DSSP file (Angstrom, degrees, kcal/mol; ACC not computed):
  #  RESIDUE AA STRUCTURE BP1 BP2  ACC     N-H-->O    O-->H-N    N-H-->O    O-->H-N    TCO  KAPPA ALPHA  PHI   PSI    X-CA   Y-CA   Z-CA
    1    1 A M              0   0    0      0, 0.0     2,-0.3     0, 0.0     0, 0.0   0.000 360.0 360.0 360.0 140.0   87.6  150.3  104.7
    2    2 A E    >   -     0   0    0      1,-0.1     3,-0.6     2,-0.0     2,-0.2  -0.536 360.0-131.5 -79.9 138.5   91.1  151.3  103.7
    3    3 A E  T 3  S+     0   0    0     -2,-0.3     3,-0.1     1,-0.2    -1,-0.1  -0.575  84.6  43.6 -87.3 155.5   92.5  150.4  100.3
    4    4 A G  T 3  S+     0   0    0      1,-0.2    -1,-0.2    -2,-0.2    -2,-0.0   0.443  83.6 130.1  92.1   4.2   95.8  148.7   99.7
    5    5 A G  S X> S-     0   0    0     -3,-0.6     3,-1.3     1,-0.1     4,-0.6  -0.091  79.4 -81.9 -80.1-171.7   95.3  146.2  102.6
    6    6 A L  H >> S+     0   0    0      1,-0.3     4,-2.0     2,-0.2     3,-1.1   0.801 122.1  68.5 -55.1 -38.2   95.8  142.5  102.4
    7    7 A A  H 34 S+     0   0    0      1,-0.3    -1,-0.3     2,-0.2     5,-0.1   0.732  92.1  58.2 -66.7 -22.1   92.4  142.0  100.9
    8    8 A T  H <4 S+     0   0    0     -3,-1.3    -1,-0.3     1,-0.1    -2,-0.2   0.793 110.1  42.7 -74.3 -25.6   93.3  143.6   97.8
    9    9 A F  H << S+     0   0    0     -3,-1.1    -2,-0.2    -4,-0.6    -1,-0.1   0.895 123.6  28.9 -88.3 -44.2   96.1  141.2   97.1
   10   10 A I  S  < S-     0   0    0     -4,-2.0    -1,-0.3     4,-0.0    -2,-0.0  -0.917  80.4-137.3-119.6 108.6   94.5  137.9   98.1
   11   11 A P     >  -     0   0    0      0, 0.0     4,-1.8     0, 0.0     5,-0.1  -0.301  17.2-124.9 -60.9 149.7   90.7  137.5   97.8
   12   12 A Y  H  > S+     0   0    0      1,-0.2     4,-2.9     2,-0.2     5,-0.3   0.914 110.4  54.4 -55.7 -48.8   88.8  135.8  100.6
   13   13 A T  H  > S+     0   0    0      1,-0.2     4,-3.1     2,-0.2     5,-0.2   0.932 107.0  51.7 -59.2 -46.5   87.2  133.2   98.4
   14   14 A E  H  > S+     0   0    0      1,-0.2     4,-2.5     2,-0.2    -1,-0.2   0.952 111.1  48.4 -57.3 -49.4   90.8  132.1   97.0
   15   15 A V  H  X S+     0   0    0     -4,-1.8     4,-1.8     1,-0.2    -1,-0.2   0.944 112.6  46.6 -57.8 -45.6   92.1  131.7  100.6
   16   16 A M  H  X S+     0   0    0     -4,-2.9     4,-2.8     1,-0.2    -1,-0.2   0.917 112.5  50.6 -66.0 -38.8   89.2  129.6  101.7
   17   17 A L  H  X S+     0   0    0     -4,-3.1     4,-1.9    -5,-0.3    -1,-0.2   0.873 111.2  49.3 -60.8 -35.2   89.4  127.5   98.5
   18   18 A G  H  X S+     0   0    0     -4,-2.5     4,-1.8    -5,-0.2    -1,-0.2   0.815 112.1  47.2 -75.6 -30.8   93.1  127.0   99.2
   19   19 A L  H  X S+     0   0    0     -4,-1.8     4,-2.6     2,-0.2    -2,-0.2   0.909 109.1  53.1 -70.6 -44.4   92.5  126.0  102.8
   20   20 A A  H  X S+     0   0    0     -4,-2.8     4,-2.3     1,-0.2    -2,-0.2   0.897 111.1  49.4 -61.3 -42.9   89.7  123.6  101.8
   21   21 A Q  H  X S+     0   0    0     -4,-1.9     4,-1.9     2,-0.2    -1,-0.2   0.890 107.9  52.4 -59.7 -44.2   92.2  122.0   99.3
   22   22 A A  H  X S+     0   0    0     -4,-1.8     4,-2.2     2,-0.2    -2,-0.2   0.921 107.4  51.9 -62.7 -44.0   94.8  121.6  101.9
   23   23 A F  H  X S+     0   0    0     -4,-2.6     4,-2.4     1,-0.2    -2,-0.2   0.942 110.4  49.5 -54.0 -50.7   92.4  119.9  104.2
   24   24 A E  H  X S+     0   0    0     -4,-2.3     4,-1.8     1,-0.2    -1,-0.2   0.791 109.1  50.9 -58.1 -31.2   91.5  117.4  101.5
   25   25 A I  H  X S+     0   0    0     -4,-1.9     4,-2.1     2,-0.2    -1,-0.2   0.937 110.9  48.4 -71.6 -47.5   95.1  116.7  100.8
   26   26 A V  H  X S+     0   0    0     -4,-2.2     4,-2.3     1,-0.2    -2,-0.2   0.887 111.4  51.1 -60.5 -42.2   95.7  116.1  104.5
   27   27 A A  H  X S+     0   0    0     -4,-2.4     4,-1.8     1,-0.2    -1,-0.2   0.877 110.1  50.1 -71.7 -34.6   92.6  113.8  104.6
   28   28 A A  H  X S+     0   0    0     -4,-1.8     4,-1.6     2,-0.2    -2,-0.2   0.834 110.4  48.9 -65.3 -32.3   93.9  111.8  101.6
   29   29 A L  H  X S+     0   0    0     -4,-2.1     4,-3.1     2,-0.2     5,-0.3   0.880 108.3  55.0 -70.1 -36.3   97.2  111.4  103.1
   30   30 A T  H  X S+     0   0    0     -4,-2.3     4,-2.8     1,-0.2    -2,-0.2   0.912 107.2  49.5 -60.8 -45.6   95.6  110.2  106.2
   31   31 A L  H  X S+     0   0    0     -4,-1.8     4,-2.3     2,-0.2    -1,-0.2   0.873 112.2  48.0 -66.6 -37.9   93.7  107.6  104.4
   32   32 A L  H  X S+     0   0    0     -4,-1.6     4,-2.3     2,-0.2     5,-0.3   0.967 114.6  45.4 -67.5 -51.0   97.0  106.3  102.6
   33   33 A V  H  X S+     0   0    0     -4,-3.1     4,-2.5     1,-0.2     5,-0.2   0.927 113.5  49.8 -56.2 -44.5   98.9  106.2  105.8
   34   34 A G  H  X S+     0   0    0     -4,-2.8     4,-2.6    -5,-0.3    -1,-0.2   0.869 109.8  52.0 -60.5 -39.0   96.0  104.5  107.5
   35   35 A L  H  X S+     0   0    0     -4,-2.3     4,-2.1     2,-0.2    -2,-0.2   0.938 113.4  42.9 -59.1 -47.8   95.8  101.9  104.6
   36   36 A F  H  X S+     0   0    0     -4,-2.3     4,-2.6     2,-0.2    -2,-0.2   0.903 115.1  49.8 -71.4 -41.3   99.5  101.1  104.9
   37   37 A W  H  X S+     0   0    0     -4,-2.5     4,-2.4    -5,-0.3    -1,-0.2   0.904 110.3  51.0 -60.9 -46.4   99.4  101.0  108.8
   38   38 A S  H  X S+     0   0    0     -4,-2.6     4,-2.8    -5,-0.2    -2,-0.2   0.907 110.4  49.4 -62.0 -39.9   96.4   98.7  108.7
   39   39 A L  H  X S+     0   0    0     -4,-2.1     4,-2.5     2,-0.2     5,-0.3   0.918 111.7  48.1 -69.0 -39.9   98.2   96.4  106.2
   40   40 A A  H  X S+     0   0    0     -4,-2.6     4,-2.8     2,-0.2     5,-0.2   0.973 113.4  47.6 -60.3 -49.2  101.3   96.3  108.5
   41   41 A L  H  X S+     0   0    0     -4,-2.4     4,-2.7     1,-0.2    -2,-0.2   0.923 113.4  49.2 -61.3 -45.5   99.1   95.6  111.6
   42   42 A T  H  X S+     0   0    0     -4,-2.8     4,-2.5     2,-0.2    -1,-0.2   0.915 112.4  45.7 -63.8 -46.9   97.2   92.8  109.6
   43   43 A I  H  X S+     0   0    0     -4,-2.5     4,-2.8     1,-0.2    -1,-0.2   0.933 114.4  49.4 -64.9 -41.2  100.4   91.1  108.4
   44   44 A R  H  X S+     0   0    0     -4,-2.8     4,-1.8    -5,-0.3    -2,-0.2   0.897 112.3  47.8 -66.5 -37.6  101.9   91.3  111.9
   45   45 A T  H  X S+     0   0    0     -4,-2.7     4,-2.7    -5,-0.2     5,-0.4   0.894 112.0  49.8 -65.4 -36.3   98.7   89.9  113.5
   46   46 A Y  H  X S+     0   0    0     -4,-2.5     4,-3.0    -5,-0.2    -2,-0.2   0.935 111.6  47.8 -69.0 -46.5   98.5   87.0  110.9
   47   47 A R  H  < S+     0   0    0     -4,-2.8    -1,-0.2     1,-0.2    -2,-0.2   0.863 115.5  45.2 -63.7 -32.6  102.2   86.1  111.5
   48   48 A L  H  < S+     0   0    0     -4,-1.8    -2,-0.2    -5,-0.2    -1,-0.2   0.936 131.4  17.9 -73.5 -48.6  101.8   86.1  115.2
   49   49 A S  H  < S-     0   0    0     -4,-2.7    -3,-0.2    -5,-0.2    -2,-0.2   0.671  80.0-141.5-102.6 -17.6   98.6   84.2  115.4
   50   50 A H     <  +     0   0    0     -4,-3.0     2,-0.6    -5,-0.4    -4,-0.1   0.800  59.3 129.8  56.9  33.1   98.0   82.4  112.2
   51   51 A D     >  -     0   0    0     -6,-0.3     4,-2.0     1,-0.1    -1,-0.2  -0.949  43.7-166.0-121.8 109.6   94.4   83.2  112.4
   52   52 A G  H  > S+     0   0    0     -2,-0.6     4,-2.5     1,-0.2     5,-0.2   0.850  87.4  55.8 -62.2 -37.4   92.8   84.7  109.4
   53   53 A K  H  > S+     0   0    0      1,-0.2     4,-2.1     2,-0.2    -1,-0.2   0.897 110.1  45.3 -63.0 -39.6   89.7   85.8  111.1
   54   54 A L  H  > S+     0   0    0      2,-0.2     4,-1.6     1,-0.2    -1,-0.2   0.836 112.8  50.6 -73.8 -31.5   91.6   87.8  113.7
   55   55 A A  H  X S+     0   0    0     -4,-2.0     4,-2.3     2,-0.2    -2,-0.2   0.919 110.7  49.5 -72.5 -38.0   93.8   89.3  111.1
   56   56 A Y  H  X S+     0   0    0     -4,-2.5     4,-3.0     2,-0.2    -2,-0.2   0.898 110.9  50.9 -59.9 -42.2   90.7   90.3  109.0
   57   57 A K  H  X S+     0   0    0     -4,-2.1     4,-1.9     1,-0.2    -1,-0.2   0.801 109.9  48.9 -70.3 -31.5   89.2   91.9  112.1
   58   58 A T  H  X S+     0   0    0     -4,-1.6     4,-2.3     2,-0.2     5,-0.3   0.881 112.5  48.0 -70.7 -41.5   92.4   93.8  112.7
   59   59 A M  H  X S+     0   0    0     -4,-2.3     4,-2.9     2,-0.2     5,-0.4   0.964 113.8  48.0 -66.5 -49.4   92.4   95.1  109.1
   60   60 A R  H  X S+     0   0    0     -4,-3.0     4,-1.9     1,-0.2    -2,-0.2   0.884 116.3  42.1 -59.2 -44.8   88.7   96.0  109.3
   61   61 A Q  H  X S+     0   0    0     -4,-1.9     4,-1.6     2,-0.2    -1,-0.2   0.898 116.9  44.5 -64.4 -48.3   89.0   97.9  112.6
   62   62 A S  H  X S+     0   0    0     -4,-2.3     4,-1.5    -5,-0.2    -2,-0.2   0.910 117.9  42.9 -70.7 -36.8   92.2   99.7  112.0
   63   63 A F  H  X S+     0   0    0     -4,-2.9     4,-2.8    -5,-0.3    -1,-0.2   0.874 109.5  59.6 -79.5 -30.3   91.3  100.8  108.4
   64   64 A G  H  X S+     0   0    0     -4,-1.9     4,-2.2    -5,-0.4    -1,-0.2   0.872 107.1  47.2 -54.9 -37.2   87.8  101.7  109.6
   65   65 A G  H  X S+     0   0    0     -4,-1.6     4,-2.4     2,-0.2    -1,-0.2   0.883 109.3  52.4 -68.5 -35.7   89.4  104.2  112.0
   66   66 A A  H  X S+     0   0    0     -4,-1.5     4,-2.5     2,-0.2    -2,-0.2   0.927 110.9  48.1 -64.9 -45.6   91.6  105.6  109.3
   67   67 A I  H  X S+     0   0    0     -4,-2.8     4,-2.5     1,-0.2    -2,-0.2   0.942 113.0  48.0 -61.1 -48.2   88.5  106.2  107.1
   68   68 A L  H  X S+     0   0    0     -4,-2.2     4,-2.3     1,-0.2    -1,-0.2   0.913 112.8  48.2 -61.0 -41.2   86.6  107.9  110.0
   69   69 A L  H  X S+     0   0    0     -4,-2.4     4,-2.3     2,-0.2    -1,-0.2   0.923 110.9  51.0 -66.7 -39.9   89.6  110.1  110.8
   70   70 A G  H  X S+     0   0    0     -4,-2.5     4,-2.4     1,-0.2     6,-0.2   0.904 111.1  48.6 -66.6 -39.1   90.0  111.0  107.1
   71   71 A L  H  X>S+     0   0    0     -4,-2.5     4,-1.1    -5,-0.2     5,-0.8   0.877 109.6  51.7 -64.5 -37.2   86.4  112.0  106.9
   72   72 A E  H  <5S+     0   0    0     -4,-2.3    -2,-0.2     2,-0.2    -1,-0.2   0.897 111.2  48.6 -63.3 -42.7   86.7  114.1  110.1
   73   73 A I  H  <5S+     0   0    0     -4,-2.3    -2,-0.2     1,-0.2    -1,-0.2   0.929 112.2  47.2 -63.8 -46.0   89.6  115.9  108.6
   74   74 A S  H  <5S-     0   0    0     -4,-2.4    -1,-0.2    -5,-0.2    -2,-0.2   0.710 106.8-125.1 -78.1 -15.6   87.9  116.6  105.3
   75   75 A G  T  <5 +     0   0    0     -4,-1.1     2,-0.4     1,-0.3    -3,-0.2   0.476  65.5 134.0  95.3  -2.3   84.7  117.9  107.0
   76   76 A R      <       0   0    0     -5,-0.8    -1,-0.3    -6,-0.2    -2,-0.1  -0.664 360.0 360.0 -87.0 131.9   82.5  115.4  105.1
   77   77 A R              0   0    0     -2,-0.4    -1,-0.1    -3,-0.1    -5,-0.1   0.350 360.0 360.0-131.8 360.0   79.8  113.3  107.0
C-alpha cells in the first residue's frame, strides 16, 4: 500500500464514527419535526371535527410513523 494517501490523514474508524453521529443527528431531527408535525395535524383535526378521539388517533398514528422513520434512519431496531 502506498504511503501518503488519504488513509494517513483520516483514519477509517473516525470517518465511520462521524457518519454514525450524522445519521443519529438526522434521526433526532426527524423525531422533532415529526413531533411538531403530529401536533399540528392533531390541532387541525380537533378544530375541524371537535372529536377528541379522532384527534388522539391522528396524533398516535402520525407520531408513530415519525418514530418508525427515526428508528429506520438511525439503524436501530
